[in-house]
DSSP file (Angstrom, degrees, kcal/mol; ACC not computed):
  #  RESIDUE AA STRUCTURE BP1 BP2  ACC     N-H-->O    O-->H-N    N-H-->O    O-->H-N    TCO  KAPPA ALPHA  PHI   PSI    X-CA   Y-CA   Z-CA
    1    1 A M              0   0    0      0, 0.0   140,-0.2     0, 0.0     2,-0.1   0.000 360.0 360.0 360.0 130.5  -21.4   -2.6  -51.9
    2    2 A A        -     0   0    0      1,-0.1     2,-1.6   139,-0.1   137,-0.1  -0.424 360.0-124.5 -71.4 146.0  -20.8   -5.7  -54.0
    3    3 A A        +     0   0    0    135,-1.2    -1,-0.1    -2,-0.1     3,-0.1  -0.394  51.1 163.8 -87.4  58.2  -17.4   -7.4  -53.7
    4    4 A S        -     0   0    0     -2,-1.6   138,-0.1     1,-0.2    77,-0.0  -0.116  48.3 -62.4 -70.9 175.6  -16.9   -7.2  -57.5
    5    5 A A        -     0   0    0     77,-0.1     2,-0.3   137,-0.1    77,-0.2  -0.206  56.6-175.8 -59.6 147.4  -13.5   -7.6  -59.0
    6    6 A G  E     -A   81   0A   0     75,-2.6    75,-2.7    -3,-0.1     2,-0.3  -0.818   4.3-161.3-132.8 174.9  -10.8   -5.1  -58.2
    7    7 A S  E     -A   80   0A   0     -2,-0.3     2,-0.3    73,-0.2    73,-0.2  -0.994   9.2-158.9-157.0 159.1   -7.2   -4.5  -59.3
    8    8 A V  E     -A   79   0A   0     71,-1.5    71,-3.1    -2,-0.3     2,-0.5  -0.959  21.9-126.8-134.0 154.8   -4.0   -2.8  -58.5
    9    9 A I  E     -A   78   0A   0     -2,-0.3     2,-0.4    69,-0.2    69,-0.2  -0.886  25.9-174.2-103.4 133.3   -1.0   -1.9  -60.7
   10   10 A V  E     -A   77   0A   0     67,-2.9    67,-3.6    -2,-0.5     2,-0.5  -0.994  16.5-147.6-128.3 131.6    2.4   -3.1  -59.7
   11   11 A R  E     -A   76   0A   0     -2,-0.4     2,-0.5    65,-0.2    65,-0.2  -0.881  29.0-120.3 -95.4 126.6    5.7   -2.1  -61.3
   12   12 A V        -     0   0    0     63,-3.0    62,-2.1    -2,-0.5     2,-0.2  -0.543  31.9-155.8 -70.9 118.3    8.2   -5.0  -61.2
   13   13 A L    >   -     0   0    0     -2,-0.5     3,-1.5    60,-0.2     4,-0.3  -0.501  29.0-110.1 -88.9 161.2   11.3   -3.8  -59.3
   14   14 A Y  G >  S+     0   0    0      1,-0.3     3,-1.7     2,-0.2    -1,-0.1   0.891 120.4  59.6 -55.6 -39.3   14.8   -5.2  -59.6
   15   15 A A  G 3  S+     0   0    0      1,-0.3    -1,-0.3     8,-0.0    -3,-0.0   0.671  97.0  61.7 -65.5 -16.7   14.3   -6.6  -56.0
   16   16 A D  G <  S+     0   0    0     -3,-1.5     8,-2.7     7,-0.1    -1,-0.3   0.556  96.8  78.0 -82.6  -8.5   11.3   -8.6  -57.2
   17   17 A T  B <   -F   23   0B   0     -3,-1.7     6,-0.2    -4,-0.3     2,-0.1  -0.552  68.3-134.4-108.0 165.2   13.4  -10.6  -59.7
   18   18 A D    >   -     0   0    0      4,-2.4     3,-2.0    -2,-0.2    -1,-0.1  -0.309  51.9 -76.4 -98.4-170.9   15.7  -13.6  -59.7
   19   19 A M  T 3  S+     0   0    0      1,-0.3    -2,-0.0     2,-0.1    -1,-0.0   0.742 130.8  58.3 -63.4 -22.8   19.1  -13.8  -61.5
   20   20 A A  T 3  S-     0   0    0      2,-0.2    -1,-0.3     1,-0.0     3,-0.1   0.495 116.6-112.8 -85.1  -2.8   17.3  -14.4  -64.8
   21   21 A G  S <  S+     0   0    0     -3,-2.0    52,-2.1     1,-0.3     2,-0.3   0.586  78.4 121.1  83.4   9.8   15.5  -11.1  -64.5
   22   22 A V  B    S-G   72   0C   0     50,-0.2    -4,-2.4     1,-0.1    -1,-0.3  -0.736  77.2 -83.5-103.7 157.4   12.0  -12.7  -64.1
   23   23 A V  B     -F   17   0B   0     48,-2.6    -6,-0.3    -2,-0.3    48,-0.1  -0.376  48.3-115.6 -60.7 126.0    9.8  -12.2  -61.1
   24   24 A Y    >   -     0   0    0     -8,-2.7     3,-1.8    -2,-0.1     4,-0.5  -0.432  28.3-118.3 -62.2 134.9   10.8  -14.6  -58.3
   25   25 A H  T >  S+     0   0    0      1,-0.3     3,-1.2     2,-0.2     4,-0.3   0.804 108.7  53.5 -52.4 -41.7    7.9  -17.0  -57.8
   26   26 A A  T >> S+     0   0    0      1,-0.2     3,-1.3     2,-0.2     4,-0.6   0.730  93.4  72.7 -69.8 -20.9    7.1  -16.1  -54.2
   27   27 A N  H <> S+     0   0    0     -3,-1.8     4,-1.7     1,-0.3     3,-0.4   0.742  81.6  70.9 -68.6 -20.6    6.8  -12.4  -55.0
   28   28 A Y  H <> S+     0   0    0     -3,-1.2     4,-2.5    -4,-0.5    -1,-0.3   0.830  91.2  60.7 -62.2 -28.8    3.5  -13.0  -56.7
   29   29 A L  H <> S+     0   0    0     -3,-1.3     4,-2.3    -4,-0.3    -1,-0.2   0.875 102.1  51.0 -66.0 -35.6    2.1  -13.7  -53.2
   30   30 A R  H  X S+     0   0    0     -4,-0.6     4,-2.1    -3,-0.4    -1,-0.2   0.899 110.0  50.1 -64.9 -39.7    3.0  -10.1  -52.2
   31   31 A F  H  X S+     0   0    0     -4,-1.7     4,-2.0     2,-0.2    -2,-0.2   0.906 109.7  50.5 -64.8 -41.1    1.2   -8.9  -55.3
   32   32 A F  H  X S+     0   0    0     -4,-2.5     4,-2.7     1,-0.2    -2,-0.2   0.919 109.0  52.4 -60.7 -43.5   -1.8  -10.9  -54.4
   33   33 A E  H  X S+     0   0    0     -4,-2.3     4,-2.7     1,-0.2     5,-0.2   0.900 107.6  51.4 -60.4 -42.2   -1.8   -9.4  -50.9
   34   34 A A  H  X S+     0   0    0     -4,-2.1     4,-2.1     1,-0.2    -1,-0.2   0.914 112.1  46.6 -61.8 -42.8   -1.7   -5.9  -52.3
   35   35 A A  H  X S+     0   0    0     -4,-2.0     4,-2.6     2,-0.2    -2,-0.2   0.917 113.8  47.6 -67.1 -43.5   -4.7   -6.6  -54.5
   36   36 A R  H  X S+     0   0    0     -4,-2.7     4,-2.3     2,-0.2     5,-0.2   0.935 112.6  48.6 -63.0 -46.7   -6.7   -8.3  -51.7
   37   37 A T  H  X S+     0   0    0     -4,-2.7     4,-2.4    -5,-0.2    -1,-0.2   0.902 113.7  46.9 -61.8 -41.3   -5.9   -5.5  -49.2
   38   38 A Q  H  X S+     0   0    0     -4,-2.1     4,-3.0    -5,-0.2    -1,-0.2   0.910 109.6  53.7 -67.7 -42.1   -6.9   -2.8  -51.8
   39   39 A L  H  X S+     0   0    0     -4,-2.6     4,-1.0     1,-0.2    -2,-0.2   0.934 113.6  42.9 -56.0 -47.3  -10.1   -4.7  -52.7
   40   40 A M  H  <>S+     0   0    0     -4,-2.3     5,-3.0     1,-0.2     3,-0.4   0.901 113.8  50.6 -68.3 -40.8  -11.2   -4.8  -49.1
   41   41 A A  H ><5S+     0   0    0     -4,-2.4     3,-1.9     4,-0.3     5,-0.3   0.905 105.8  56.1 -63.6 -41.1  -10.1   -1.1  -48.4
   42   42 A D  H 3<5S+     0   0    0     -4,-3.0    -1,-0.2     1,-0.3    -2,-0.2   0.785 107.3  50.7 -61.5 -26.5  -12.1    0.1  -51.5
   43   43 A A  T 3<5S-     0   0    0     -4,-1.0    -1,-0.3    -3,-0.4    -2,-0.2   0.362 123.0-105.9 -91.0   4.3  -15.2   -1.6  -49.9
   44   44 A G  T < 5S+     0   0    0     -3,-1.9    -3,-0.2    -4,-0.1    -2,-0.1   0.706  97.1 104.5  79.2  19.1  -14.6    0.1  -46.6
   45   45 A M      < +     0   0    0     -5,-3.0    -4,-0.3    -6,-0.2    -3,-0.1  -0.288  45.7 173.9-127.7  47.2  -13.4   -3.1  -45.0
   46   46 A A    >>  -     0   0    0     -5,-0.3     4,-2.4    -6,-0.2     3,-0.8  -0.299  40.3-122.3 -54.6 136.0   -9.7   -2.6  -44.8
   47   47 A P  H 3> S+     0   0    0      0, 0.0     4,-2.5     0, 0.0     5,-0.2   0.855 112.2  55.0 -51.7 -38.5   -8.2   -5.6  -42.9
   48   48 A V  H 3> S+     0   0    0      1,-0.2     4,-1.9     2,-0.2     5,-0.1   0.877 110.4  46.2 -65.0 -35.7   -6.6   -3.3  -40.3
   49   49 A D  H <> S+     0   0    0     -3,-0.8     4,-2.6     2,-0.2     5,-0.2   0.895 111.4  50.6 -72.5 -40.6  -10.1   -1.7  -39.6
   50   50 A V  H  X S+     0   0    0     -4,-2.4     4,-2.8     2,-0.2     6,-0.5   0.909 110.8  51.0 -61.6 -41.2  -11.8   -5.1  -39.4
   51   51 A Q  H  X S+     0   0    0     -4,-2.5     4,-2.1    -5,-0.3     5,-0.2   0.938 112.4  45.3 -60.9 -47.3   -9.1   -6.2  -37.0
   52   52 A A  H  < S+     0   0    0     -4,-1.9    -2,-0.2     1,-0.2    -1,-0.2   0.894 119.4  40.9 -64.7 -40.2   -9.6   -3.1  -34.8
   53   53 A E  H  < S+     0   0    0     -4,-2.6    -2,-0.2     1,-0.1    -1,-0.2   0.864 130.2  23.4 -77.9 -36.7  -13.4   -3.4  -34.9
   54   54 A H  H  < S-     0   0    0     -4,-2.8    -3,-0.2    -5,-0.2    -2,-0.2   0.496  95.6-122.0-113.0  -5.9  -13.9   -7.1  -34.5
   55   55 A G  S  < S+     0   0    0     -4,-2.1    63,-1.5    -5,-0.4     2,-0.3   0.825  71.7 119.4  68.7  30.5  -10.7   -8.3  -32.8
   56   56 A I  E     -B  117   0A   0     -6,-0.5     2,-0.3    -5,-0.2    -1,-0.3  -0.850  47.5-154.5-123.4 161.7   -9.9  -10.7  -35.7
   57   57 A V  E     -B  116   0A   0     59,-2.4    59,-2.6    -2,-0.3     2,-0.5  -0.906  18.8-125.1-126.0 159.7   -7.1  -11.2  -38.1
   58   58 A F  E     -B  115   0A   0     -2,-0.3     2,-0.4    57,-0.2    57,-0.2  -0.913  27.3-173.9-105.9 132.0   -7.1  -12.7  -41.6
   59   59 A T  E     -B  114   0A   0     55,-2.5    55,-2.9    -2,-0.5     2,-0.4  -0.975  26.6-119.7-127.1 141.3   -4.6  -15.5  -42.2
   60   60 A V  E     +B  113   0A   0     -2,-0.4    53,-0.2    53,-0.2     3,-0.1  -0.648  31.7 171.9 -78.3 127.2   -3.8  -17.3  -45.5
   61   61 A T  E     +     0   0A   0     51,-3.0     2,-0.3    -2,-0.4    52,-0.2   0.579  64.8  20.2-111.0 -15.9   -4.5  -21.0  -45.2
   62   62 A E  E     -B  112   0A   0     50,-1.2    50,-2.5     2,-0.0     2,-0.4  -0.982  59.3-173.8-155.9 142.8   -4.1  -22.1  -48.8
   63   63 A V  E     -B  111   0A   0     -2,-0.3     2,-0.4    48,-0.2    48,-0.2  -0.998   3.4-171.8-136.7 139.1   -2.5  -20.8  -51.9
   64   64 A T  E     -B  110   0A   0     46,-2.2    46,-1.5    -2,-0.4     2,-0.4  -0.991   7.7-177.2-124.9 143.0   -2.4  -22.0  -55.6
   65   65 A L  E     -B  109   0A   0     -2,-0.4     2,-0.5    44,-0.2    44,-0.2  -0.998   7.8-171.8-137.8 133.6   -0.2  -20.4  -58.2
   66   66 A H  E     -B  108   0A   0     42,-2.9    42,-2.1    -2,-0.4     2,-0.5  -0.983  14.1-150.6-127.6 119.7   -0.1  -21.3  -61.9
   67   67 A Y  E     +B  107   0A   0     -2,-0.5    40,-0.2    40,-0.2    39,-0.1  -0.786  27.6 157.8 -95.5 125.2    2.8  -19.7  -63.9
   68   68 A H        +     0   0    0     38,-3.3    39,-0.2    -2,-0.5    38,-0.2   0.776  70.0   1.9-112.8 -44.0    2.0  -19.1  -67.6
   69   69 A D  S    S-     0   0    0     37,-1.8    -1,-0.3    35,-0.0     0, 0.0  -0.893  81.9-115.1-153.7 112.0    4.3  -16.4  -68.9
   70   70 A P        -     0   0    0      0, 0.0     2,-0.2     0, 0.0    37,-0.1  -0.190  19.8-138.1 -63.0 137.3    7.0  -14.9  -66.7
   71   71 A A        -     0   0    0    -48,-0.1   -48,-2.6     4,-0.0     2,-0.3  -0.631  26.0-149.8 -84.6 151.9    6.9  -11.2  -65.9
   72   72 A R  B >   -G   22   0C   0    -50,-0.3     3,-2.5    -2,-0.2   -60,-0.3  -0.781  28.1 -68.0-126.5 164.7   10.2   -9.4  -66.0
   73   73 A Y  T 3  S+     0   0    0    -52,-2.1   -60,-0.2    -2,-0.3    -1,-0.1  -0.237 120.4  19.0 -48.9 129.7   12.0   -6.5  -64.4
   74   74 A G  T 3  S+     0   0    0    -62,-2.1    -1,-0.3     1,-0.3   -61,-0.1   0.198  89.8 136.6  91.1 -15.5   10.3   -3.2  -65.4
   75   75 A D    <   -     0   0    0     -3,-2.5   -63,-3.0   -64,-0.1     2,-0.6  -0.319  51.8-134.9 -63.6 146.5    7.0   -4.7  -66.4
   76   76 A E  E     -A   11   0A   0    -65,-0.2     2,-0.4    -3,-0.1   -65,-0.2  -0.931  27.7-165.0-100.4 122.2    3.9   -3.0  -65.3
   77   77 A L  E     -A   10   0A   0    -67,-3.6   -67,-2.9    -2,-0.6     2,-0.6  -0.859  17.6-149.7-112.7 141.8    1.4   -5.6  -64.0
   78   78 A R  E     -AC   9  98A   0     20,-2.8    20,-2.7    -2,-0.4     2,-0.8  -0.954  14.3-156.6-106.6 116.9   -2.3   -5.4  -63.3
   79   79 A I  E     -AC   8  97A   0    -71,-3.1   -71,-1.5    -2,-0.6     2,-0.3  -0.845  11.0-163.9 -96.7 110.5   -3.2   -7.7  -60.5
   80   80 A E  E     -AC   7  96A   0     16,-3.0    16,-1.8    -2,-0.8     2,-0.3  -0.745   8.6-176.9 -95.7 141.9   -6.9   -8.6  -60.8
   81   81 A V  E     +AC   6  95A   0    -75,-2.7   -75,-2.6    -2,-0.3    14,-0.2  -0.997   8.8 167.1-140.6 142.1   -8.8  -10.1  -57.8
   82   82 A E  E     - C   0  94A   0     12,-1.9    12,-2.9    -2,-0.3     2,-0.2  -0.983  37.6-107.9-152.3 145.5  -12.3  -11.4  -57.2
   83   83 A P  E     + C   0  93A   0      0, 0.0    10,-0.2     0, 0.0     3,-0.1  -0.494  34.7 169.3 -69.7 138.9  -14.1  -13.4  -54.6
   84   84 A V  E     +     0   0A   0      8,-2.9     2,-0.3     1,-0.4     9,-0.2   0.514  63.5  19.3-125.4 -14.4  -15.0  -16.9  -55.7
   85   85 A K  E     - C   0  92A   0      7,-1.4     7,-2.8    58,-0.1    -1,-0.4  -0.970  56.2-174.2-157.8 140.3  -16.1  -18.7  -52.5
   86   86 A V  E     + C   0  91A   0     -2,-0.3     5,-0.2     5,-0.2    50,-0.0  -0.995   9.1 169.6-140.1 134.4  -17.3  -17.6  -49.1
   87   87 A G        -     0   0    0      3,-3.4    44,-0.2    -2,-0.4    53,-0.1  -0.612  53.4 -79.3-126.0-171.9  -18.0  -19.8  -46.0
   88   88 A P  S    S+     0   0    0      0, 0.0    43,-3.3     0, 0.0    48,-0.1   0.857 125.2   7.0 -62.1 -36.3  -18.7  -19.1  -42.4
   89   89 A A  S    S+     0   0    0     41,-0.3    26,-2.3     1,-0.1     2,-0.3   0.454 126.3  50.1-125.5  -5.6  -15.1  -18.5  -41.4
   90   90 A R  E     - D   0 114A   0     24,-0.2    -3,-3.4    41,-0.1     2,-0.3  -0.920  51.7-169.9-136.3 157.1  -13.2  -18.6  -44.7
   91   91 A F  E     -CD  86 113A   0     22,-2.1    22,-3.3    -2,-0.3     2,-0.4  -0.988  13.4-142.6-144.5 154.8  -13.2  -17.0  -48.2
   92   92 A T  E     -CD  85 112A   0     -7,-2.8    -8,-2.9    -2,-0.3    -7,-1.4  -0.958  11.8-165.2-121.1 134.9  -11.4  -17.7  -51.4
   93   93 A L  E     -CD  83 111A   0     18,-2.5    18,-1.9    -2,-0.4     2,-0.4  -0.915   9.6-145.3-116.6 144.5  -10.2  -15.1  -53.9
   94   94 A A  E     -CD  82 110A   0    -12,-2.9   -12,-1.9    -2,-0.4     2,-0.3  -0.879  17.0-162.6-109.4 144.0   -9.0  -15.7  -57.5
   95   95 A Y  E     -CD  81 109A   0     14,-3.0    14,-1.7    -2,-0.4     2,-0.4  -0.922  13.6-169.1-128.1 148.6   -6.2  -13.6  -59.1
   96   96 A R  E     -CD  80 108A   0    -16,-1.8   -16,-3.0    -2,-0.3     2,-0.7  -0.990  12.9-151.8-134.3 128.9   -5.0  -12.9  -62.6
   97   97 A V  E     -CD  79 107A   0     10,-3.0     9,-3.3    -2,-0.4    10,-0.9  -0.903  24.2-173.1-102.0 114.7   -1.7  -11.2  -63.2
   98   98 A M  E     -C   78   0A   0    -20,-2.7   -20,-2.8    -2,-0.7     5,-0.1  -0.835  16.8-153.4-114.5 145.6   -1.9   -9.3  -66.5
   99   99 A R    >   -     0   0    0      5,-0.4     3,-1.9    -2,-0.3   -22,-0.2  -0.918  38.5 -94.6-111.6 143.6    0.6   -7.4  -68.6
  100  100 A P  T 3  S+     0   0    0      0, 0.0     3,-0.1     0, 0.0   -24,-0.1  -0.255 109.6  17.7 -55.7 138.4   -0.4   -4.6  -71.0
  101  101 A G  T 3  S+     0   0    0      1,-0.2     2,-0.4     2,-0.0    -3,-0.0   0.490 101.9 107.9  80.6   2.5   -0.9   -5.8  -74.5
  102  102 A R    <   -     0   0    0     -3,-1.9    -1,-0.2     1,-0.1    -3,-0.2  -0.946  51.6-162.9-117.1 134.3   -1.2   -9.4  -73.6
  103  103 A A  S    S+     0   0    0     -2,-0.4    -1,-0.1    -3,-0.1    -2,-0.0   0.789  75.4  64.8 -82.3 -28.8   -4.5  -11.4  -73.7
  104  104 A E  S    S-     0   0    0      1,-0.1    -5,-0.4    -5,-0.0     2,-0.1  -0.715  89.0-110.4 -98.7 146.5   -3.3  -14.2  -71.5
  105  105 A P        -     0   0    0      0, 0.0    -7,-0.2     0, 0.0     3,-0.1  -0.358   7.5-143.2 -71.8 151.7   -2.3  -13.9  -67.8
  106  106 A S  S    S+     0   0    0     -9,-3.3   -38,-3.3     1,-0.3   -37,-1.8   0.873  88.2   4.5 -73.7 -41.4    1.3  -14.2  -66.6
  107  107 A V  E     -BD  67  97A   0    -10,-0.9   -10,-3.0   -40,-0.2    -1,-0.3  -0.993  62.6-168.8-144.6 144.2    0.1  -16.0  -63.5
  108  108 A T  E     +BD  66  96A   0    -42,-2.1   -42,-2.9    -2,-0.3     2,-0.3  -0.932  25.4 136.2-126.4 157.8   -3.3  -17.1  -62.1
  109  109 A G  E     -BD  65  95A   0    -14,-1.7   -14,-3.0    -2,-0.3     2,-0.3  -0.990  34.6-126.3-178.3 179.5   -3.9  -18.3  -58.6
  110  110 A T  E     -BD  64  94A   0    -46,-1.5   -46,-2.2    -2,-0.3     2,-0.4  -0.961   7.1-157.4-140.4 157.4   -6.1  -18.3  -55.5
  111  111 A T  E     -BD  63  93A   0    -18,-1.9   -18,-2.5    -2,-0.3     2,-0.5  -0.996   9.2-150.6-131.8 141.3   -5.8  -17.7  -51.8
  112  112 A T  E     -BD  62  92A   0    -50,-2.5   -51,-3.0    -2,-0.4   -50,-1.2  -0.959  18.2-160.8-108.5 128.7   -8.1  -19.0  -49.1
  113  113 A I  E     -BD  60  91A   0    -22,-3.3   -22,-2.1    -2,-0.5     2,-0.4  -0.896   3.2-160.9-115.9 136.2   -8.3  -16.7  -46.1
  114  114 A C  E     -BD  59  90A   0    -55,-2.9   -55,-2.5    -2,-0.4     2,-0.4  -0.914  16.6-127.9-118.7 143.3   -9.4  -17.6  -42.6
  115  115 A A  E     -B   58   0A   0    -26,-2.3    14,-2.0    14,-0.4     2,-0.4  -0.769  29.2-175.3 -89.7 132.4  -10.7  -15.4  -39.8
  116  116 A L  E     -BE  57 128A   0    -59,-2.6   -59,-2.4    -2,-0.4     2,-0.3  -0.979  25.6-130.3-126.7 139.5   -8.9  -15.9  -36.4
  117  117 A S  E     -BE  56 127A   0     10,-2.9    10,-1.0    -2,-0.4     2,-0.4  -0.689  35.5-170.0 -78.4 144.6   -9.6  -14.3  -33.1
  118  118 A L        -     0   0    0    -63,-1.5     3,-0.1    -2,-0.3     6,-0.0  -0.953  27.4-168.1-147.1 123.1   -6.3  -13.0  -31.7
  119  119 A D    >   -     0   0    0      3,-0.5     3,-2.2    -2,-0.4     6,-0.3  -0.940  19.2-151.2-102.4 109.9   -5.2  -11.7  -28.4
  120  120 A P  T 3  S+     0   0    0      0, 0.0    -1,-0.1     0, 0.0     0, 0.0   0.772  96.4  57.5 -55.7 -25.7   -1.8  -10.2  -29.1
  121  121 A A  T 3  S+     0   0    0      1,-0.3     3,-0.1     2,-0.1    -3,-0.0   0.725 119.9  28.7 -76.1 -20.3   -0.8  -10.9  -25.5
  122  122 A Q    X   +     0   0    0     -3,-2.2     3,-2.3     1,-0.1    -3,-0.5  -0.552  67.0 166.8-138.0  69.9   -1.5  -14.7  -26.1
  123  123 A P  G >  S+     0   0    0      0, 0.0     3,-1.5     0, 0.0    -1,-0.1   0.771  74.5  66.7 -61.0 -24.6   -1.0  -15.5  -29.7
  124  124 A E  G 3  S+     0   0    0      1,-0.3    -6,-0.0    -3,-0.1    -3,-0.0   0.656  90.9  65.5 -69.6 -12.5   -1.1  -19.2  -29.0
  125  125 A S  G <  S+     0   0    0     -3,-2.3    -1,-0.3    -6,-0.3    -8,-0.1   0.387  72.2 131.8 -89.5   4.5   -4.8  -18.8  -28.1
  126  126 A A    <   +     0   0    0     -3,-1.5     2,-0.3    -4,-0.1    -8,-0.2  -0.269  32.6 178.2 -58.0 139.4   -5.8  -17.9  -31.7
  127  127 A K  E     -E  117   0A   0    -10,-1.0   -10,-2.9     0, 0.0     2,-0.1  -0.992  35.1 -95.0-144.8 153.2   -8.8  -19.8  -32.9
  128  128 A V  E     +E  116   0A   0     -2,-0.3     2,-0.3   -12,-0.2   -12,-0.2  -0.432  48.3 177.2 -66.0 133.9  -10.9  -19.9  -36.1
  129  129 A V        -     0   0    0    -14,-2.0   -14,-0.4   -40,-0.2     2,-0.1  -0.889  34.8 -83.3-134.0 165.6  -14.0  -17.7  -35.8
  130  130 A R        -     0   0    0     -2,-0.3   -41,-0.3     1,-0.1     3,-0.1  -0.370  49.1-105.4 -66.1 145.5  -16.9  -16.7  -38.1
  131  131 A L        -     0   0    0    -43,-3.3    -1,-0.1   -44,-0.2   -41,-0.1  -0.444  48.9 -91.1 -62.8 144.1  -16.3  -13.9  -40.5
  132  132 A P     >  -     0   0    0      0, 0.0     4,-2.6     0, 0.0     3,-0.4  -0.331  38.1-116.6 -55.8 143.5  -18.1  -10.7  -39.4
  133  133 A A  H  > S+     0   0    0      1,-0.2     4,-2.7     2,-0.2     5,-0.2   0.860 113.9  52.1 -54.2 -41.3  -21.6  -10.6  -40.9
  134  134 A A  H  > S+     0   0    0      2,-0.2     4,-2.3     1,-0.2    -1,-0.2   0.894 111.3  46.6 -65.3 -39.3  -20.8   -7.5  -43.0
  135  135 A V  H  > S+     0   0    0     -3,-0.4     4,-2.6     2,-0.2     5,-0.3   0.927 113.5  48.7 -66.6 -45.2  -17.7   -9.0  -44.5
  136  136 A R  H  X S+     0   0    0     -4,-2.6     4,-2.7     1,-0.2    -2,-0.2   0.911 113.6  46.6 -62.3 -43.3  -19.5  -12.3  -45.2
  137  137 A A  H  X S+     0   0    0     -4,-2.7     4,-1.4    -5,-0.2    -1,-0.2   0.914 112.3  50.3 -65.5 -43.6  -22.4  -10.4  -46.9
  138  138 A W  H  < S+     0   0    0     -4,-2.3  -135,-1.2    -5,-0.2     4,-0.3   0.936 115.8  41.4 -61.4 -47.8  -20.1   -8.2  -48.9
  139  139 A L  H >X S+     0   0    0     -4,-2.6     3,-1.6     1,-0.2     4,-0.6   0.922 113.1  54.1 -65.2 -43.7  -18.1  -11.2  -50.2
  140  140 A G  H 3< S+     0   0    0     -4,-2.7     3,-0.4     1,-0.3    -1,-0.2   0.735  92.6  72.8 -64.4 -23.0  -21.2  -13.3  -50.8
  141  141 A S  T 3< S+     0   0    0     -4,-1.4    -1,-0.3    -3,-0.3    -2,-0.2   0.691 105.9  36.4 -66.7 -17.2  -22.8  -10.6  -52.9
  142  142 A S  T <4 S+     0   0    0     -3,-1.6     2,-0.6    -4,-0.3    -1,-0.2   0.508  93.4  97.7-111.9  -7.9  -20.3  -11.4  -55.8
  143  143 A V     <  -     0   0    0     -4,-0.6     2,-0.3    -3,-0.4   -59,-0.1  -0.729  64.3-144.0 -88.9 123.1  -20.0  -15.1  -55.5
  144  144 A S              0   0    0     -2,-0.6    -2,-0.1     1,-0.1    -3,-0.0  -0.631 360.0 360.0 -83.4 144.6  -22.1  -17.1  -57.9
  145  145 A S              0   0    0     -2,-0.3    -1,-0.1   -60,-0.0    -2,-0.0   0.477 360.0 360.0 -76.3 360.0  -23.5  -20.4  -56.5
């Protein structure tokens, strides 16, 4: 299955906003996480399953966020996600936060995700490892060179 773009719908809760009633900047990262997790789950590669099968975890190593038009309390947002880069141990996803009836995104951004081996009994021993071949192939199927 190709890792084409996916999306999730998020309703902005009061708890997501600051005193001005707009989404607090860091909460967009939670929205990105929801979209990434759903994209992977829809492809049969839910992060929790990959962890159980391969003994790895995914960790965010880099984030970019660009704020264009603030989302507000009560807004329904569509968080779009698509793979844009894949390497041996890392991949990068691009996101667009869209509001109904608007052509331009509220927020755009990226996350770079790294695969780590992890022994829960010795978390200090975590080290960067190659992405599982199936994950790498799935992500690579949608990334243009």
